C-alpha positions as CSV (number, residue, x, y, z in Angstrom):
1,M,-19.6,120.6,-148.7
2,N,-18.1,117.1,-149.3
3,I,-14.3,117.2,-149.4
4,L,-11.6,114.7,-150.4
5,I,-8.2,115.1,-148.9
6,I,-5.3,113.7,-151.0
7,E,-2.2,113.7,-148.7
8,D,0.4,110.9,-148.0
9,E,1.6,112.4,-144.6
10,P,-0.8,111.1,-141.9
11,R,-0.1,114.0,-139.5
12,T,-0.6,116.6,-142.2
13,A,-3.8,115.0,-143.3
14,R,-5.2,114.9,-139.8
15,L,-4.2,118.6,-139.3
16,L,-5.8,119.6,-142.6
17,K,-9.0,117.8,-141.7
18,E,-9.0,119.5,-138.3
19,F,-8.6,123.0,-139.9
20,I,-11.3,122.2,-142.5
21,L,-13.9,121.3,-139.8
22,A,-12.8,124.3,-137.7
23,V,-13.6,126.7,-140.6
24,D,-17.1,125.1,-140.9
25,D,-18.2,122.0,-139.0
26,S,-20.9,121.4,-141.6
27,H,-18.1,120.3,-144.1
28,T,-17.7,116.5,-144.5
29,V,-14.4,114.9,-145.2
30,L,-15.4,111.9,-147.2
31,D,-11.9,110.2,-147.1
32,I,-8.2,110.7,-147.1
33,C,-6.3,109.2,-150.1
34,D,-2.5,108.8,-149.8
35,S,-1.6,107.8,-153.4
36,V,-2.3,108.4,-157.0
37,E,-3.8,104.9,-157.4
38,S,-6.2,105.2,-154.4
39,T,-7.3,108.7,-155.5
40,V,-8.1,107.6,-159.1
41,H,-10.1,104.7,-157.7
42,F,-12.0,106.9,-155.3
43,L,-12.8,109.5,-158.1
44,Q,-13.9,106.8,-160.5
45,T,-16.5,105.5,-158.0
46,T,-17.4,108.6,-156.0
47,A,-16.6,111.8,-158.0
48,D,-20.3,112.8,-158.2
49,R,-20.4,113.3,-154.4
50,I,-17.2,115.4,-154.1
51,D,-17.4,119.2,-154.1
52,L,-13.8,120.1,-153.4
53,L,-10.3,118.4,-153.4
54,F,-7.4,119.3,-151.1
55,M,-4.4,117.9,-152.8
56,D,-0.7,117.5,-152.1
57,I,1.6,117.2,-155.1
58,Q,4.1,114.6,-154.1
59,L,2.2,111.4,-153.1
60,A,3.4,108.0,-152.0
61,D,3.4,106.5,-155.5
62,G,4.1,109.6,-157.7
63,N,3.1,113.1,-158.7
64,S,-0.5,114.0,-158.2
65,F,-0.8,115.5,-161.7
66,E,-0.9,111.9,-162.9
67,I,-4.4,111.7,-161.4
68,F,-5.7,114.2,-164.0
69,R,-4.3,112.0,-166.8
70,K,-6.0,108.8,-165.4
71,A,-9.4,110.1,-164.3
72,P,-11.6,113.0,-165.5
73,V,-11.5,115.7,-162.8
74,Y,-14.0,118.6,-162.9
75,I,-13.8,119.4,-159.3
76,P,-12.0,122.6,-157.9
77,V,-8.7,121.8,-156.3
78,I,-6.9,123.5,-153.4
79,F,-3.2,122.5,-153.6
80,C,-1.4,122.1,-150.2
81,T,2.3,121.4,-150.9
82,A,5.9,122.1,-149.9
83,Y,6.8,122.7,-153.6
84,E,6.6,126.2,-155.0
85,D,7.6,125.4,-158.6
86,H,4.4,123.7,-159.7
87,L,2.2,126.8,-159.4
88,L,1.4,127.2,-163.1
89,E,0.8,123.5,-163.6
90,A,-1.6,123.5,-160.6
91,F,-3.7,126.3,-161.9
92,K,-4.0,124.5,-165.2
93,A,-5.3,121.5,-163.3
94,N,-8.5,123.0,-161.7
95,G,-6.4,124.7,-159.0
96,I,-8.1,127.7,-157.3
97,D,-5.5,128.2,-154.6
98,Y,-1.9,127.1,-153.9
99,I,-1.0,126.9,-150.2
100,L,2.6,126.2,-149.1
101,K,3.4,124.1,-146.1
102,P,3.5,124.6,-143.2
103,F,0.0,126.0,-143.5
104,H,-2.2,127.4,-140.7
105,E,-5.9,127.5,-140.1
106,K,-6.1,131.1,-141.5
107,D,-4.7,129.8,-144.8
108,I,-7.4,127.2,-145.1
109,E,-10.1,129.8,-144.1
110,Q,-8.8,132.1,-146.8
111,A,-8.9,129.4,-149.4
112,F,-12.6,128.7,-148.6
113,R,-13.3,132.4,-148.8
114,K,-11.7,132.5,-152.2
115,L,-13.7,129.6,-153.4
116,D,-16.9,131.3,-152.3
117,Q,-15.8,134.5,-154.2
118,I,-15.1,132.6,-157.4
119,R,-18.4,130.7,-157.2
120,Q,-20.3,133.9,-156.6
121,S,-18.6,135.7,-159.4
122,L,-19.3,132.9,-161.8
123,L,-22.8,132.3,-160.5
124,L,-21.9,128.7,-159.6
125,A,-23.5,126.5,-157.0
126,P,-21.6,123.8,-154.9
127,G,-20.8,120.8,-157.0
128,I,-20.8,122.6,-160.4
129,P,-17.3,122.5,-162.0
130,V,-15.4,125.7,-161.7
131,R,-14.1,127.2,-164.9
132,I,-10.6,127.8,-163.8
133,E,-9.5,129.8,-166.8
134,Q,-12.1,132.4,-165.9
135,A,-11.0,132.6,-162.3
136,L,-7.2,132.9,-162.9
137,S,-7.4,136.6,-162.8
138,T,-8.5,136.4,-159.1
139,R,-6.0,133.8,-157.9
140,T,-3.8,134.7,-155.0
141,Q,-1.1,133.0,-153.1
142,S,-0.7,132.6,-149.3
143,S,3.1,132.6,-149.0
144,F,6.4,132.7,-150.9
145,L,9.5,130.6,-150.4
146,V,12.7,132.5,-149.6
147,K,16.2,131.3,-149.3
148,F,18.6,132.0,-146.5
149,R,21.9,130.3,-145.8
150,E,21.1,127.4,-148.1
151,K,17.7,126.8,-146.5
152,M,14.2,127.6,-147.7
153,Y,11.2,128.7,-145.7
154,P,7.9,130.4,-146.4
155,V,7.1,134.0,-145.8
156,A,3.3,134.6,-145.5
157,V,1.8,137.1,-147.8
158,R,0.0,138.8,-144.8
159,D,3.5,139.6,-143.4
160,I,4.8,141.3,-146.6
161,A,4.9,145.1,-146.4
162,A,6.5,145.7,-149.8
163,V,8.1,143.9,-152.8
164,A,11.0,145.6,-154.4
165,L,13.2,144.9,-157.5
166,E,16.8,146.0,-156.6
167,N,19.8,145.4,-158.8
168,E,17.8,142.7,-160.7
169,I,16.9,140.8,-157.5
170,V,13.4,140.8,-156.0
171,Y,13.2,141.3,-152.2
172,L,10.3,140.9,-149.8
173,Y,10.2,143.5,-147.0
174,T,8.2,142.3,-144.0
175,F,6.3,144.1,-141.3
176,S,8.9,142.8,-138.8
177,K,11.5,144.8,-140.8
178,E,13.2,141.8,-142.4
179,K,14.4,141.7,-146.0
180,H,14.4,138.4,-148.0
181,A,15.5,137.7,-151.5
182,V,12.9,135.7,-153.5
183,F,14.0,134.3,-156.8
184,R,10.9,134.9,-158.9
185,P,10.1,137.7,-161.3
186,I,8.3,140.7,-159.9
187,D,5.6,140.3,-162.6
188,E,4.9,136.8,-161.4
189,I,4.7,137.9,-157.8
190,E,2.3,140.7,-158.6
191,A,0.0,138.3,-160.5
192,A,-0.2,136.1,-157.3
193,L,-1.1,138.9,-154.9
194,D,-4.5,140.2,-154.1
195,P,-5.0,143.6,-155.9
196,Q,-7.3,144.8,-153.2
197,T,-4.3,144.6,-150.7
198,F,-1.3,145.2,-153.0
199,F,-0.6,147.9,-155.6
200,R,2.3,148.1,-158.0
201,V,3.3,151.8,-157.8
202,N,6.1,151.6,-160.4
203,R,8.2,149.0,-162.3
204,Q,10.3,148.2,-159.2
205,M,7.9,148.2,-156.3
206,I,4.7,146.7,-155.0
207,L,3.1,148.1,-151.7
208,N,0.8,146.5,-149.1
209,R,-2.0,149.0,-148.2
210,E,-1.4,148.3,-144.5
211,A,2.3,149.4,-144.9
212,I,1.5,152.9,-146.0
213,L,2.1,155.6,-143.4
214,E,1.7,158.8,-145.4
215,M,2.0,160.3,-148.9
216,E,3.1,163.6,-150.3
217,P,3.4,165.3,-153.8
218,F,6.7,164.9,-155.5
219,F,8.5,166.3,-158.5
220,N,6.9,165.9,-162.0
221,R,3.4,165.2,-160.6
222,R,4.5,162.0,-158.9
223,V,3.7,160.9,-155.3
224,I,6.3,159.8,-152.7
225,V,5.2,157.3,-150.1
226,T,6.4,156.8,-146.6
227,L,6.1,153.3,-145.3
228,K,5.9,151.9,-141.8
229,V,9.0,149.8,-142.5
230,P,12.3,151.0,-144.0
231,T,13.2,150.1,-147.6
232,T,16.3,150.8,-149.6
233,D,14.5,153.3,-151.8
234,R,11.4,155.3,-150.8
235,P,8.5,154.3,-153.0
236,L,7.6,156.7,-155.8
237,V,4.3,156.4,-157.5
238,S,4.8,156.9,-161.2
239,R,2.9,159.8,-162.8
240,L,0.6,157.6,-164.9
241,K,-0.4,155.6,-161.8
242,V,-1.0,158.4,-159.3
243,S,-4.8,158.7,-160.0
244,S,-5.5,155.0,-159.8
245,F,-3.2,154.6,-156.7
246,L,-5.0,157.4,-154.8
247,E,-8.3,155.9,-155.7
248,W,-7.1,152.5,-154.5
249,V,-6.0,154.0,-151.2
250,E,-9.4,155.7,-150.7
251,K,-11.2,152.3,-151.1
252,A,-9.6,151.0,-147.9
């Protein structure tokens, strides 16, 4: 697969190239562009050779979304950025994944796996433009930004045991028994999580399959769940979701 990296931080670009080749050494990184201008020029002359773009959002000479206004882009894009607030715009611009910095090799590997799944589901071969609007329902996110003492840092999705809405604030509970406020609607978080791993048991809570310890019947045909990590409220599976929840658990 021929890949173009669009990144203005040399160290990050080198690390990203290293991770890409570590995932599959048959990949070819055609070039590294560090600006909107250089990317537009490369796309205008070499677009037919590119199968995938890895793109930062803030570049040396502006916002990378300017690229889409200056050159036709029909290539799938994996965004790697420190900015969480461009998620929707990214998926409107051929985005198939949105990785927050600092990223790790597992994040890049997961992004390639997701690209393969999308192509298989749409019966696409490498080099054929991905119809992003068809793939949105399968999009996932690798991490969420949380705030603590006026600082922000990412919490990896793989570390999240549960998501809970408490007193109008959404919290992430991690497997290391930490609790972090994340200032995004729970509906938006649910849409960015892999439904094979996470299940929304009621209006206030989403559970990671790996966090479930045991389940037992509860009043009014509901099910109460015991998790491997403590939460403010014990998860209750709403009556209408019990059947689909138990079916989901059995598919593990």
